[in-house]
N, C-alpha and C positions, 0 to 999 in steps of 0.2 A: 753328582758336587767335585769346585776343581781344587786342588788344594790351593791355586795360588790366584790372585785375579789378573797378573802381572804376567811379559816375558820371562820365562827362568831355566836354570839349565840343573841337569840331577846329572849326577855321574855316577854310576853304580861301580861299583869296582870289591872283585871279589873271585875267587880260583875258581869256587862251585858255579857247573854253568845251569847246574837243578836253581840252583840260588837265586843267581840272574836272573833267566827266564819269569820264575814267580816273583821277584819282585818289583823287575816292570811291569809284568802285568798289574800288579796291586797298585803299585804307585800313578801308575798311569793314567794325566787327565789333562784336560783343556787348557792350551797355552802353556806345558809341560814340555819340556826336551828332557827325554832323558836316555844318556848314552852307556854305554858299560863297556868296561873291559875286564881280564885276569890278571891283571899284573898290577906292582907299583908301577913299575919307568914304564910299560901304555899308559899311566892314570899321569903323570905328569906331565910325558907329553900333549894330553889332552889337556892339561892344567893353561902350557902354552901354549896355547893355539885359541882357547874355547873361553869365555867368561864364562866360568861357574858357579852357579850358585850353592851348590849343596852338593856333596862330594857324603857316600855313605858306604866305606870300605872296611874292610876283615884286618881285622889287626896279625892274620897272616896273613900274610904275602910270599911273594916271590918278585926281584932280586930282591928288596927291606922288607920291612915289615909296615904293618898301618903308623906305630911312633914316630918311624922313619919319614914315611910317608909325609904324616899332617907336618910333622916337621918343617915337612921342605913345602906343602901346600902353605903354611902359617907367614913363612919366609917371599914365597914367589906371588902369591894372592891369599895375603890377610884378611880381605871383604867377605872371601870364600868360607863358607861354617863345613866344620864335617864332622859327624858321624860313624864312631868306629863301633861294631860289633867285634862279638866274640863268643864263644860256644860257655864260656865260665872266667866274665878277667878279675883277676885279681885286683886285690887292694890295693896296691902298688903302679897297676894300669891303671886303673880308673880315677887314682889319685894323678898321679903323672901326666895323664894325658888331659884331666882339665886345664893341670899349670900348661901344659903347652897350647891349650887354647879350643880343646874340643869343646861342639856344643853339647854333643852327649855317650856316651856309653850303654850300650844297650845287651843286653842277653839272648844268640841269635831263640833263644826256646822261645823268646818273649816278642820276636819281633810280627806274628802274624796278627799281634794287639798292640804294640804298638809301636812296629814303623812307619806307618801309616802317622796319624800325631804327632810323629815326634819331629817325624821331616813334613805337617806342617804347620808345627811352630815354625821351627827352621827356617822358613820361605818366606814367612808373616815377618820374621826377623829382619830380613833381609829386605823385605818394603820395607821397615822404619828407619835402615842405616844401613843405604845399597849402598854407601860409599867411605864408612866406615872404617877402619882401618886398624890392627892389632899392634900394642906395640910386641916387641921380645918378650916370654918370660927365661930370667934361670931357674933353669932346670933339674932339682937339685939327684948327686949320683947319691940313689935310695940301695937300701939293706938288708931290709927286709925287718925291719928291728920293730915298727907298730902292728902290732898281731890284733889287729879286727880284721876277727872271722866272720865270713855269712856271703850268702848271694844275693840274700831279697834285698828284693827293689827298693825294700825303704830306707836299709843299712847304703843300698849303693845312692841315696841323695845322702846321705852325709861323705862320703865318701868326696864325692863329685865335689859338695857343699867345699868340703877340707881344700882341695884343689886351692878354687879360687880365691880362699880366703886367705889362704896360705902367705900369698904371695906381698897381700899389704900387712903395714903395722896394725890397720884394725886392732881394737880391745875385740873380743871373742867374747859369750856369752853362754857357757853348754850349760844345759839342763834335762834332766833326764831324773828316771826313777835311783834309789840306790840300785848300782851294780852291774847299770847297765852300761860304766864302760866309758866314763866323762874324762875317767887320766889319760887313755892310751888318747881319744881326740883330740886331746889338749898337745898328748906325746906328735900325735901327726902333724896339727897343726905348726910345729915346733921347728919338728925335725924339713916340713919342706917349706922352710922358709926362708929365708937370704940370713937369717940368724943362727943357722942351727949350727955354728962355726964355734960358739958363745952356749952358755950352758942358759936349759929352764931349769929355774929351780920355783922348790915347790913347797906352800904352805899351807895345812890344815888350822881355815878360821875360825872351827868350831871346836878344835884339841885343845889349842892356848887355851888359860885364864888369860882377863883383859889387860891386867897388872902386866904383863910377860909381852901381850900380841904388838905391842907400839913397839915395845924396843926385837923382837924378831924381823917387822920388820924398817924398820926406821935404822934400828943401831942405835946404839949410847953412849956416855962419857963415861972416864971414872971417874964415879964418886955420887951420879947423878942419883942414885935409890942402894936403898940396901941390898948387899955385893954384887954390884957393878965396880968390880977390881980393878978394870984394864977398858981403853975402850974399844968397843965391840961395833963393830961393819954389821947392816941388817941387809936382809932379802932384795932391798933395792940397790942395793952394793955391789951385790957381789951379784946381781943377775941384772948388771948395768949391759950392754950392747947385747942381751937377749930377749931370754921370755920367760915375764916372772906367773906361775902360777897358781892363781887363791883359789881352793878349795873349799866348798863350805861358803859359797860367800853369804849364802844367805843367814849366815850363825857370825858375823860380822859385828863387833857392838856398836851401836852410834857413835860412841866418842871415838873411833879409830877410824869409819865411815867417810866423819870427817877428815882425815888430817890425810883417807887417800883421794879421796877427790880431789883435792890440791896437787898431788905428784900427777891427778888423768888433767888438769885445766892444763899447767904447766914445763910438768917435770922437775916439778922441788921438790922439795924438803926437808925441816932439821931432824939430829938426832935426838935424843930424850937429852935433856941438859946443858945443849950445846945450841949458840949463839947464830952459830955461823951455818946457811944459807949452797945445802948443794944437789949439783943436780944430775937427773939422770937418764937416762933411754934404753927405757925396756917398753918391753911387750905386754896387755894383759892380756890373758888368758883368764876367766873366772869360769867358775859348776857350779851349783848346785840344784839338790834333789828339791826347793821350795818353787811355791810359788810367791816368784819375788813380785808379778803384780797386787797379789793380795799381802804381802810381806808392809809392802808400799800403805795400800790401804788403813793397814793397820796399825802404822807406824812405824814398824819395826824396822825397815830397812828405806834411806833417805831416796827421797823421786831422783833429784838431781843426779845423784854415783847408779841410779837403775840405768837410767837415757846417757849418762857414759860408758856404763860398761856391756850396754846392749845396743852395740852399733851392729855386731851381725849376730846375729843367734843360732847356734848351732841344736835341734831338740835330738837328742837320741833316743831314740824306742824301744818299748821293753819290750823284751822278750814272747809275751804272749802273740805280740802284731808279726814278730817273723817267726815263725815256729820253722817255715823252713831252712834258717838254720840251724836248729838242733842237731841233726847227722856231726854235720861237721864241725861244731862245736866240740862233741861227746868226745868226737876221734879225737880229733887235738886232742884236748885234755885230756883224756886213754893214753897216750904219746907218749906225754910231756909227764907225766905224770909215774907211767912207769917204768921209764927211762930217767925217770931222779930217780927215784925208790932202785931202782937197778933188777927194777923183774921180770919176769917171762912177758915177750906184748901179748897182752889182752883183748881179745876184740867183743865188739858188740852186737846182739841178735837183731833180728828185724823189727822180732815182736818192743826187744827190750826200747830201740827205737821210738816204735810208737806208741810205749809207755810215757817216758817222757815227753814225746809233742801231745801225750793228753792234759801232760801233769796246766798251774796256772801259772807258777813260776814269780811267784811275789817278787822272791829275791833277786830276780833275771838270772843276767848271765854268772853272778858268783855264785846262784843258792843253784845253776848248772853246775861247776866246776864241784865246788864241794861235796853233791851230791854223789859223783864220778871219783871225787877223792876216796871218798868213803863204800860206793863199790867196789872199789879193787881194793882198799883196805879187807873186806870183806870176802872178794873172791876166791869160790871155794873148786872154780876151774879157770881156764884158759875163753870163758866164752859165760859174758853176761846176759843173763835172761831177765826176763820182768818181776823176780823173785829179789834177785840178785838188787834192786836199786829201790834207795829208802827214801820214797821219797816225802815221809810228815816224818819224819825224826828228828829231823831238827827245826826248832822252833825260829822262827823268822822275826819278831821285832825282839826288842830290850826297852823296857822304861825309866827315864833316867832314874838316879835314887838309890840306895841299896834295898830298903823300905818299898818299895813300886817294885826293886825287880826282882823282891823274893816272895814277893806279891803272885805276884805273874810268875813265876815259878812253881811257887803252891799250888796255885790254879790249873796249869800248864799241864800239872802230874795226872796218868791215869788215872781212872779211881781204883783200878784191880794192881798197882804196880807198885812196889816200895821206894817209897819215897827218896830216899837215900842212895838203893844203886840209881834209881830211875834221872838224880841229880848227875848224879858221878859217871852214867854214858852221857849225858849233853855237856859235861864240863871237858869229856874227851874227846866228844864232837868236834864243841868249837874250837878247840886247841886242837886240833885236826887239823882243821877249817883254818885257823890262820898263821899254821906250821906248812899250809900249799898242800899237806897232801905229806909230810917229808912221815912219817910212822915211826921213825929214828929220837927226830927230834921234836915227836912227839910225844911219848916214853919218856923223853927224859927230863921233859918238863912237866911231868905228871910225876916223875918215880918211880915211875911202874917202870918191869922188863915187855919185849918185845909181846910175849903170850899173854900176861892177862890186860896187854891193850885189845891184843884183838879179838881178847876171850869178850873185857867189858866190852866193848865195841858190836860183841854178835849176839850177846844177848837182849831178848824184845824183851817190850816192858808187859 
């Protein structure tokens, strides 16, 4: 089978001569000319003299790295497709490489089964748009503030999509289960966009009563309703020139959805109680854990608004679909929690990691973080063992309404446990989660001492 039916030139750039030998044989095909070099400077010389269709280059090169090589290729030969490879490409590297125009970014350990299909895809793309050129993208300087941790292929695809969509102003809909990190993805879309010099304003559509949500979004005039003692700018005014992140958009009331649709259509709105029409330049990023197509079918979400928001959808994979990310996430949370609490460095054993990877994680990354926080709080040594991982101690769901919540708590209590003691322990664990694992804040909120808190958390049901 040939990689491509037409004549193409493939350039391999890597300092590892063994890799060059392997990849040359692996990609050898009829009608494909394979060139190779071991440094970036020679690669540029080849590009200057040869019409290269696809470049496969390592990120670690001399005398300049693969990211700089990519930028120079995009400037010199914009129709050339570039595939970058690295041992463990970081979030920033994947997003920025995609923004610079990389066709793909691959982990070296996966090249045995991924390299050929990706090269095939690139060559097919060249068949479809042989003479196309790509506009230069403005590359933001990134300081690593977006903490999306993971090396799984599923999460790397998210990074690449963020890199592509961040350059435009198209509305983005981020979907995924609760706890998967939708807000982090929204922040990444903003921080890698041309709007990053302005604010990203966040509003949780499900946490604000309907009668206040309109005012929060669009602002109000003095005296427009009881309690409106002064004119107030809404989120659309505050986010002008930046990004407005509408979290849990699926919980937005239908009456507000109509008004949001108008802003998406023509960028205009009015404050509550005002006749004046205002204009705003805002990029909308929305997120939901609900299936909006089902919400549309049930009449709870407007179909026209759904299509306005869902110009680009980024689906966040649940943690159970990227279990290879658990060791990195656990280590990251361990370092952050121990540093924040001034604790001695705690390590996690391989057996404890295996225990984490055996769990289903219905609460996703948020549940993993809370589990690590509880394990740190209860740790009796500097090494976490499987027995130190409290996987089943925290409830994952809460019902709306106090009566339903109480019923759920009673039903969830172990039959052989004292209900009051068990409930106190659940409350303590929940406050610890909300305090991001901060024991001092948790003890203050519960009005108990640190020794009492440790004792409460350590008690078995």
